[in-house]
C-alpha positions in Angstrom: 0.0 0.0 0.0 2.9 2.4 0.7 4.2 1.8 -2.8 0.7 2.5 -4.2 0.6 5.8 -2.3 4.0 6.8 -3.6 2.8 6.1 -7.2 -0.3 8.2 -6.6 1.7 11.1 -5.2 4.7 11.1 -7.6 3.4 9.7 -10.8 -0.2 11.0 -10.7 -0.1 12.1 -14.4 0.3 8.5 -15.6 -2.2 6.9 -13.2 -4.8 4.7 -14.6 -8.0 5.7 -12.8 -9.4 2.2 -13.3 -6.5 0.7 -11.2 -7.1 3.3 -8.5 -10.8 2.5 -8.4 -10.0 -1.2 -8.3 -7.6 -0.8 -5.4 -10.1 1.3 -3.5 -12.9 -1.2 -4.0 -10.9 -4.4 -3.5 -8.2 -3.5 -1.0 -10.1 -1.4 1.5 -8.9 -3.6 4.4 -5.3 -2.7 3.5 -6.2 1.0 3.6 -7.9 0.6 7.0 -4.8 -1.2 8.4 -2.6 1.6 7.1 -4.8 4.2 8.7 -4.4 2.5 12.1 -0.7 2.4 11.7 -0.5 6.1 10.9 -2.9 7.0 13.7 -0.7 5.0 16.2 2.4 6.9 14.8 0.8 10.3 15.4 
């Protein structure tokens, strides 16, 4: 998920929106886990 974030931030011009949509629809648990990790860090 971190790599996906880096791609979104740094290569956003070349992003295929279908891939972004697919990740958001099918990997939401990964995003939720990452949110918990970031919240614990802060």
